C-alpha distance (Angstrom), angle and dihedral (degrees) to the residues before:
residue distance angle dihedral
X1 . . .
X2 3.82 . .
X3 3.78 104.3 .
X4 3.79 127.3 153.6
X5 3.82 88.3 -132.3
X6 3.79 133.6 15.9
X7 3.76 139.1 143.8
X8 3.79 136.1 -146.5
X9 3.78 129.0 -161.2
X10 3.79 126.6 -151.5
X11 3.77 143.8 100.5
X12 3.80 106.0 -41.0
X13 3.82 115.3 -141.9
X14 3.81 111.3 -145.5
X15 3.81 99.5 -169.8
X16 3.79 99.5 -176.0
X17 3.80 91.8 41.4
X18 3.81 87.6 49.3
X19 3.80 93.9 -135.6
X20 3.78 143.6 101.8
X21 3.78 125.5 -144.6
X22 3.79 139.8 173.1
X23 3.77 109.5 -97.3
X24 3.78 153.3 130.4
X25 3.79 127.4 -106.1
X26 3.80 114.9 -150.5
X27 3.80 116.7 -159.1
X28 3.78 124.1 -165.6
X29 3.81 126.3 176.3
X30 3.79 92.4 -15.2
X31 3.81 95.8 -51.3
X32 3.80 134.3 99.7
X33 3.81 101.8 -103.2
X34 3.79 96.7 179.7
X35 3.80 144.0 -12.4
X36 3.79 109.1 -150.1
X37 3.84 124.4 -170.1
X38 3.82 114.9 -130.4
X39 3.81 133.2 -166.1
X40 3.81 89.0 -118.3
X41 3.78 139.6 -5.7
X42 3.82 140.3 176.3
X43 3.78 116.0 -63.9
X44 3.78 97.6 -112.0
X45 3.79 121.5 100.9
X46 3.80 131.3 -120.6
X47 3.80 115.9 -156.3
X48 3.81 140.6 151.2
X49 3.78 115.6 -75.8
X50 3.78 123.0 -100.4
X51 3.81 122.8 -96.8
X52 3.81 124.4 -153.9
X53 3.81 98.7 -140.9
X54 3.81 96.3 -158.4
X55 3.77 127.6 15.5
X56 3.77 140.5 143.8
X57 3.80 101.9 -138.8
X58 3.80 88.9 -160.6
X59 3.81 90.6 68.5
X60 3.80 90.0 65.5
X61 3.85 84.2 66.7
X62 3.82 85.6 -128.4
X63 3.78 133.0 107.2
X64 3.82 111.9 -114.1
X65 3.80 95.7 -100.1
X66 3.81 90.5 56.6
X67 3.79 93.3 42.5
X68 3.79 88.0 58.3
X69 3.80 91.9 55.7
X70 3.81 91.5 55.3
X71 3.82 95.5 43.1
X72 3.82 103.9 48.3
X73 3.84 96.7 67.5
X74 3.83 86.6 65.3
X75 3.79 94.7 52.8
X76 3.80 98.9 -99.1
X77 3.80 110.2 145.8
X78 3.80 100.2 167.3
X79 3.79 145.2 15.4
X80 3.77 135.4 -157.4
X81 3.78 96.7 -137.6
X82 3.79 129.1 -166.9
X83 3.85 108.6 -156.5
X84 3.79 89.7 -164.7
X85 3.80 92.7 125.2
X86 3.79 98.2 59.0
X87 3.81 88.0 36.6
X88 3.81 89.0 64.0
X89 3.79 89.7 53.5
X90 3.82 103.3 38.0
X91 3.81 107.7 9.2
X92 3.80 121.2 -144.9
X93 3.81 90.8 -12.7
X94 3.81 88.4 61.2
X95 3.80 92.2 51.6
X96 3.81 90.5 50.1
X97 3.80 89.6 49.2
X98 3.79 90.3 57.7
X99 3.79 93.6 47.5
X100 3.80 93.4 47.9
X101 3.80 95.0 45.2
X102 3.79 90.1 49.7
X103 3.80 91.1 51.8
X104 3.80 90.5 62.2
X105 3.81 91.7 76.0
X106 3.81 137.7 46.7
X107 3.79 99.2 -100.6
X108 3.79 130.9 107.5
X109 3.78 108.9 -117.4
X110 3.80 112.4 174.5
X111 3.77 109.8 -165.5
X112 3.79 127.3 -164.8
X113 3.78 133.4 -148.6
X114 3.83 107.9 -101.9
X115 3.79 108.3 -119.3
X116 3.81 100.7 -166.9
X117 3.80 113.2 46.0
X118 2.94 106.7 171.9
X119 3.79 93.6 25.3
X120 3.81 93.9 -147.9
X121 3.82 137.9 -2.7
X122 3.81 88.6 -118.9
X123 3.82 96.7 80.3
X124 3.80 139.1 46.1
X125 3.80 115.7 -106.8
X126 3.77 128.6 -180.0
X127 3.79 96.8 -123.9
X128 3.78 147.1 7.7
X129 3.79 128.6 -131.2
X130 3.79 103.7 -161.0
X131 3.80 128.9 -171.1
X132 3.80 92.2 -81.5
X133 3.80 89.5 51.5
X134 3.79 91.9 50.3
X135 3.80 90.1 49.5
X136 3.80 90.5 49.7
X137 3.80 91.7 52.1
X138 3.81 94.3 45.2
X139 3.81 89.1 53.4
X140 3.83 88.2 62.1
X141 3.83 108.9 92.0
X142 3.81 88.6 -144.7
X143 3.82 89.5 64.7
X144 3.79 107.2 81.7
X145 3.80 106.5 -175.5
X146 3.81 148.4 -5.5
X147 3.79 104.3 -87.5
X148 3.79 124.2 -125.7
X149 3.78 112.9 -41.1
X150 3.78 98.3 -140.8
X151 3.78 94.7 173.1
X152 3.78 94.0 83.6
X153 3.83 92.6 158.1
X154 3.81 86.8 57.3
X155 3.80 89.8 52.9
X156 3.79 93.6 48.7
X157 3.80 93.0 46.8
X158 3.82 96.1 42.8
X159 3.80 95.9 -116.6
X160 3.84 102.2 -164.9
X161 3.82 95.3 -134.0
X162 3.80 92.7 48.0
X163 3.79 92.8 46.4
X164 3.81 92.3 48.5
X165 3.80 90.6 55.1
X166 3.81 90.9 49.5
X167 3.79 90.1 47.8
X168 3.81 90.2 51.3
X169 3.80 90.1 56.1
X170 3.80 91.7 48.7
X171 3.80 90.7 48.9
X172 3.80 89.3 51.6
X173 3.81 90.5 49.2
X174 3.79 91.9 -119.7
X175 3.83 127.3 133.1
X176 3.80 125.3 -112.7
X177 3.79 121.3 -130.8
X178 3.78 117.7 -140.6
X179 3.79 133.0 -144.1
X180 3.78 115.0 -172.2
X181 3.80 114.0 142.2
X182 3.78 112.0 -161.0
X183 3.81 95.2 0.8
X184 3.81 111.2 145.2
X185 3.77 143.0 152.9
X186 3.78 121.8 16.8
X187 3.81 93.0 -7.8
X188 3.81 91.0 54.8
X189 3.81 90.0 50.1
X190 3.80 92.4 51.4
X191 3.80 92.2 45.8
X192 3.80 91.6 52.6
X193 3.80 95.0 43.5
X194 3.80 89.5 57.1
X195 3.78 90.0 63.0
X196 3.80 109.4 -83.3
X197 3.79 104.4 142.7
X198 3.82 105.4 177.8
X199 3.77 141.2 27.0
X200 3.80 128.5 -166.2
X201 3.82 94.9 176.4
X202 3.82 101.0 80.0
X203 3.79 109.4 125.3
X204 3.81 99.4 171.8
X205 3.79 132.5 51.2
X206 3.81 90.7 -127.0
X207 3.79 92.9 55.7
X208 3.80 92.0 47.5
X209 3.82 92.0 48.9
X210 3.80 90.6 51.8
X211 3.79 90.2 55.4
X212 3.81 95.9 40.8
X213 3.78 91.1 52.4
X214 3.80 89.7 55.7
X215 3.81 90.4 54.2
X216 3.80 100.8 -98.1
X217 3.79 125.3 141.1
X218 3.80 112.8 -120.2
X219 3.79 118.0 -150.3
X220 3.79 114.9 -153.1
X221 3.79 105.7 -137.8
X222 3.77 125.2 -154.2
X223 3.78 111.3 165.2
X224 3.78 136.3 146.7
X225 3.82 92.7 -78.0
X226 3.81 111.5 11.1
X227 3.80 111.6 57.2
X228 3.79 118.2 177.7
X229 3.82 101.4 152.2
X230 3.81 95.0 104.0
X231 3.80 92.1 52.6
X232 3.80 96.5 46.2
X233 3.82 113.3 25.4
X234 3.83 94.8 94.2
X235 3.81 88.4 65.9
X236 3.81 87.8 71.6
X237 3.82 86.9 74.9
X238 3.80 95.5 61.5
X239 3.82 104.6 23.5
X240 3.82 105.4 38.2
X241 3.82 93.5 145.9
X242 3.82 92.9 54.2
X243 3.80 101.5 44.4
X244 3.80 131.9 90.4
X245 3.79 134.6 175.5
X246 3.78 124.1 -126.8
X247 3.79 143.9 159.8
X248 3.84 100.1 -150.8
X249 3.82 92.7 -170.1
X250 3.79 123.0 17.4
X251 3.79 125.7 172.9
X252 3.82 118.9 -143.7
X253 3.79 95.7 -107.0
X254 3.80 88.7 60.8
X255 3.79 93.3 42.5
X256 3.80 94.0 58.3
X257 3.81 88.6 56.2
X258 3.79 98.7 50.1
X259 3.76 147.2 -53.7
X260 3.83 133.0 -155.3
X261 3.82 88.6 -19.3
X262 3.82 88.2 71.3
X263 3.81 91.8 59.0
X264 3.79 92.4 45.5
X265 3.80 91.0 52.0
X266 3.82 92.9 47.1
X267 3.78 94.3 48.0
X268 3.81 92.8 50.9
X269 3.82 91.0 45.3
X270 3.80 88.0 53.5
X271 3.80 91.6 57.4
X272 3.81 102.5 -96.9
X273 3.82 113.5 145.1
X274 3.79 108.3 -98.4
X275 3.82 93.7 -130.8
X276 3.80 91.0 53.5
X277 3.79 89.8 51.7
X278 3.80 93.8 47.7
X279 3.79 90.8 46.4
X280 3.82 87.4 60.7
X281 3.80 96.1 39.5
X282 3.79 99.5 44.9
X283 3.80 116.0 10.2
X284 3.80 111.3 35.8
X285 3.83 97.6 58.3
X286 3.81 91.9 48.3
X287 3.79 92.9 51.7
X288 3.79 97.7 39.6
X289 3.80 95.9 49.6
X290 3.84 95.1 32.0
X291 3.79 91.9 -124.1
X292 3.77 124.4 -174.8
X293 3.79 89.7 -123.2
X294 3.79 124.0 125.6
X295 3.80 123.6 -118.4
X296 3.82 96.6 -162.6
X297 3.78 95.3 -92.2
X298 3.80 129.5 130.6
X299 3.81 109.6 -83.9
X300 3.80 93.9 20.7
X301 3.80 124.6 121.2
X302 3.80 106.8 -89.7
X303 3.80 96.2 -107.6
X304 3.79 107.3 145.7
X305 3.77 144.9 122.7
X306 3.79 138.2 -135.1
X307 3.83 115.9 -137.0
X308 3.80 132.5 179.5
X309 3.80 96.0 -123.6
X310 3.81 143.0 -27.5
X311 3.80 95.1 -96.0
X312 3.81 105.3 50.3
X313 3.81 97.6 26.2
X314 3.79 91.9 -157.0
X315 3.79 102.8 177.7
X316 3.79 114.4 -132.0
X317 3.80 97.9 172.8
X318 3.79 139.5 6.2
X319 3.82 123.0 -158.2
X320 3.80 126.3 -167.5
X321 3.81 119.5 -177.2
X322 3.79 87.7 -10.8
X323 3.80 93.6 -57.0
X324 3.78 122.6 119.1
X325 3.81 103.5 -121.7
X326 3.83 99.4 168.6
X327 3.77 131.7 25.2
X328 3.82 128.3 -176.7
X329 3.78 93.6 -15.6
X330 3.80 96.4 -46.4
X331 3.81 125.8 109.2
X332 3.79 116.9 -125.1
X333 3.79 92.5 -166.6
X334 3.79 108.4 108.0
X335 3.78 126.2 -133.7
X336 3.80 115.8 -97.4
X337 3.82 129.3 -166.0
X338 3.81 116.2 -98.5
X339 3.80 124.5 -163.5
X340 3.81 124.4 -125.0
X341 3.80 115.9 -117.9
X342 3.77 121.2 171.2
X343 3.80 150.9 148.6
X344 3.80 113.9 -149.0
X345 3.77 116.8 143.5
X346 3.80 113.6 161.4
X347 3.78 137.5 109.3
X348 3.83 127.5 -127.0
X349 3.80 120.6 -76.0
X350 3.80 132.4 -135.1
X351 3.81 129.8 -144.8
X352 3.81 92.0 -104.8
X353 3.83 89.5 62.7
X354 3.81 87.9 71.3
X355 3.81 98.0 46.7
X356 3.80 113.6 122.1
X357 3.84 120.8 -165.6
X358 3.81 111.4 -134.1
X359 3.81 107.4 -116.3
X360 3.81 97.1 176.7
X361 3.80 142.5 -0.4
X362 3.81 95.8 -100.6
X363 3.79 131.6 59.9
X364 3.79 134.9 -164.8
X365 3.81 109.7 -119.3
X366 3.80 133.7 -160.0
X367 3.80 108.6 -133.5
X368 3.81 109.9 -153.7
X369 3.79 124.3 -160.6
X370 3.78 129.0 -151.4
X371 3.80 111.0 -110.6
X372 3.80 94.8 10.8
X373 3.80 135.5 96.6
X374 3.80 92.3 -159.6
X375 3.78 117.1 87.9
X376 3.79 133.8 -164.8
X377 3.78 130.0 -126.7
X378 3.79 113.1 -119.2
X379 3.78 137.5 165.2
X380 3.78 131.4 -142.0
X381 3.76 143.3 174.1
X382 3.77 109.4 -89.5
X383 3.80 119.5 -119.4
X384 3.79 112.1 -140.1
X385 3.78 138.8 -165.0
X386 3.80 120.8 -176.0
X387 3.79 89.9 -14.1
X388 3.78 93.7 -52.3
X389 3.81 127.5 118.0
X390 3.81 107.0 -120.4
X391 3.80 140.1 177.3
X392 3.79 117.8 -76.4
X393 3.83 104.5 -155.0
X394 3.83 92.4 171.7
X395 3.81 88.0 66.0
X396 3.82 93.2 33.0
X397 3.79 94.0 -114.6
X398 3.78 108.4 137.0
X399 3.75 135.7 -179.7
X400 3.82 113.7 -102.1
X401 3.79 122.9 -167.1
X402 3.79 136.9 -178.8
X403 3.81 118.6 -157.0
X404 3.79 123.7 -161.9
X405 3.80 106.2 -120.7
X406 3.81 97.3 -171.3
X407 3.81 97.1 65.6
X408 3.80 136.4 -4.7
X409 3.79 113.1 -81.0
X410 3.81 135.8 143.8
X411 3.83 112.7 -80.3
X412 3.80 119.6 -109.4
X413 3.81 110.0 -123.4
X414 3.81 130.9 -160.8
X415 3.79 140.4 141.4
X416 3.79 133.6 -98.6
X417 3.79 135.8 -168.0
X418 3.83 131.2 -149.4
X419 3.81 100.5 34.8
X420 3.80 90.4 107.9
X421 3.80 100.1 -155.4
X422 3.81 112.7 159.4
X423 3.80 96.2 -174.6
X424 3.79 141.6 10.9
X425 3.79 127.6 3.9
X426 3.79 141.9 -89.6
X427 3.80 124.9 -148.0
X428 3.78 139.3 -177.1
X429 3.80 138.7 -171.2
X430 3.81 87.2 -153.9
X431 3.80 96.9 91.4
X432 3.79 116.4 150.8
X433 2.92 126.3 -100.7
X434 3.78 108.8 1.7
X435 3.81 96.5 20.8
X436 3.73 100.8 -131.8
X437 3.81 116.6 153.9
X438 3.81 114.8 -77.0
X439 3.80 119.9 -166.4
X440 3.81 136.2 177.1
X441 3.78 124.1 -171.5
X442 3.78 150.9 143.8
X443 3.82 98.4 -115.2
X444 3.79 138.4 21.3
X445 3.81 95.6 -117.8
X446 3.81 92.5 56.5
X447 3.80 90.5 44.0
X448 3.82 91.6 53.5
X449 3.80 92.1 46.6
X450 3.81 93.2 50.1
X451 3.81 90.5 49.5
X452 3.81 93.1 47.9
X453 3.80 92.4 52.3
X454 3.79 87.4 59.5
X455 3.80 93.8 44.6
X456 3.82 89.7 52.4
X457 3.81 90.3 55.8
X458 3.82 94.5 39.0
X459 3.77 88.9 -123.5
X460 3.77 140.7 4.3
X461 3.78 147.3 98.8
X462 3.79 122.6 -68.8
X463 3.79 139.1 -173.9
X464 3.80 124.0 -169.1
X465 3.79 129.3 -172.8
X466 3.81 135.8 146.4
X467 3.78 94.7 -88.4
X468 3.79 102.2 38.5
X469 3.78 148.5 12.2
X470 3.81 123.5 -155.2
X471 3.77 131.8 179.6
X472 3.81 129.1 -176.5
X473 3.83 106.7 -157.4
X474 3.82 117.8 -137.3
X475 3.80 103.6 -175.9
X476 3.83 97.5 166.5
X477 3.81 104.0 88.6
X478 3.81 88.1 -35.2
X479 3.81 85.0 -78.1
X480 3.79 109.5 79.4
X481 3.79 142.9 37.0
X482 3.79 118.9 -132.4
X483 3.80 97.6 -149.5
X484 3.79 137.9 84.1
X485 3.79 108.9 -38.1
X486 3.79 94.4 -142.9
X487 3.81 90.6 54.0
X488 3.81 89.9 49.6
X489 3.81 89.4 50.4
X490 3.80 90.1 51.3
X491 3.81 91.8 50.5
X492 3.78 90.7 46.7
X493 3.81 90.9 53.2
X494 3.82 89.2 54.2
X495 3.79 95.5 50.9
X496 3.81 91.7 42.7
X497 3.81 89.2 51.7
X498 3.81 90.6 51.2
X499 3.81 92.5 50.9
X500 3.80 89.3 53.8
X501 3.80 91.6 46.6
X502 3.80 85.8 56.1
X503 3.81 88.0 61.0
X504 3.79 108.6 -88.4
X505 3.79 113.2 141.7
X506 3.80 94.1 -171.5
X507 3.79 117.7 118.9
X508 3.82 91.1 -130.7
X509 3.83 110.3 12.5
X510 3.81 95.5 178.3
X511 3.80 93.3 47.5
X512 3.81 91.0 49.3
X513 3.81 90.4 46.9
X514 3.79 90.7 52.7
X515 3.81 90.4 61.6
X516 3.80 98.1 49.7
X517 3.81 89.7 89.8
X518 3.83 93.8 46.8
X519 3.78 99.5 116.2
X520 3.81 96.8 -177.7
X521 3.82 91.3 66.7
X522 3.84 112.9 70.6
X523 2.91 155.6 -103.2
X524 3.84 110.4 36.8
X525 3.81 128.2 -18.8
X526 3.81 137.8 160.8
X527 3.79 124.5 -121.1
X528 3.79 127.2 -176.7
X529 3.81 85.6 -95.3
X530 3.80 98.2 52.9
X531 3.80 149.7 -76.6
X532 3.81 111.1 -30.5
X533 3.79 134.8 -155.1
X534 3.81 105.5 -142.5
X535 3.80 93.5 -164.8
X536 3.81 97.6 51.6
X537 3.84 94.4 29.9
X538 3.79 91.0 -133.1
X539 3.79 136.1 111.3
X540 3.78 120.5 -99.3
X541 3.80 133.1 -161.9
X542 3.80 119.7 -100.2
X543 3.80 88.1 -134.4
X544 3.78 117.1 69.9
């Protein structure tokens, strides 16, 4: 549907008025011309579209134009998108790529200026976005905010570069997103007072309450790896004006099953007032980030959805700017061509590159947890073969390596627990934040093979075992595919299934793997430069 004028009748959901009423919505030239009460109307519901309040589009493994096609059938009309991932690979040019690709389709992407590229000095990234770069991006009206300020120690200690970036956002009249996992008490207060307005990293109710009580917005995150809904959803009852819903990172297999609609449905099913839930899902992001997204009011852009009821939220239709973009579960946004941009400059590896001489009987181990980005520091007895420290699959302690993908350098090698692989290796060039290659495996030969499959494609996911090898190419920045999103989702399901057949019990092994190099989330991670203590912000030895 792309008419100059049309009208729809149904039960109108007035979120801020906390009421529903029978009525007719008249749309003219992409705007809401009028909302007219009626004595009766069909028993479906018209309400504002859903907004993902914090997401890295890159983690869907899809370029923005393809992400939109998969999201609109679930009622998503807009995202608040941090292009930090491609920024770490390609700098400002990467951010502009995301904006321009998103503009090819009728969907409301709202990109931020990455604040931490590179995220830390303890890893090798492909680019830097300095203060001048941040200022350049914030001057672009298409850039809506300063994206998550992960360097919370820099905020607390008034690091001049960090503070200049925050000041640039304030001067531009644009909000600053926070990122401070575990920060509470006086430190949380100071962090918020210096301008951090949101946080999507709360993983306990107590932490979230600390931040809410200091005036911060808390974004409930439920992605493919990090899942904090269960810990936080009850806060929607008491803090509806300070809550938002987000996915942060969502792989394509999850995206074809649902998006923000899933969180809305769960919250209502768990007894949260429907208007509180919709306030978080639809209204708060639009107002906080000053988005050009309609809220089903006269004069607004005609961005709204039609659902069967206010319990199931089964989306029948999605409209953006008065155009029907999804109908009965099918996207009406067409595919568009997307260019390949990349930076991948390394040569193939051999098994010997991953050999690690055993220096002592004990090793420091990263303990990963399903559904969490935080890890725990553990120790274990090292398993050796011919004087080398090797994987110990019987005790679920596997070799983990990170390989610089921007220039040839020796891999960094460590050990990780809870991946569960019994054979082979899996690898990924999606490795937050700098997106080097991360690999976990039971033997050096499989590790080298999994890495080389990715090098051959200049980016992707790979899984290698005795019976089979699979690779999902990601040629755009080594992060995204530029082909049909549903086909990418299908291929992802296959490689995910293989990784689980190899023994992994994780819900999303590749998503979890992608965060094992994320140094800004404690407790222990591995960068291309070595094993890293996320509490002390220093390197540590693999051997205890």
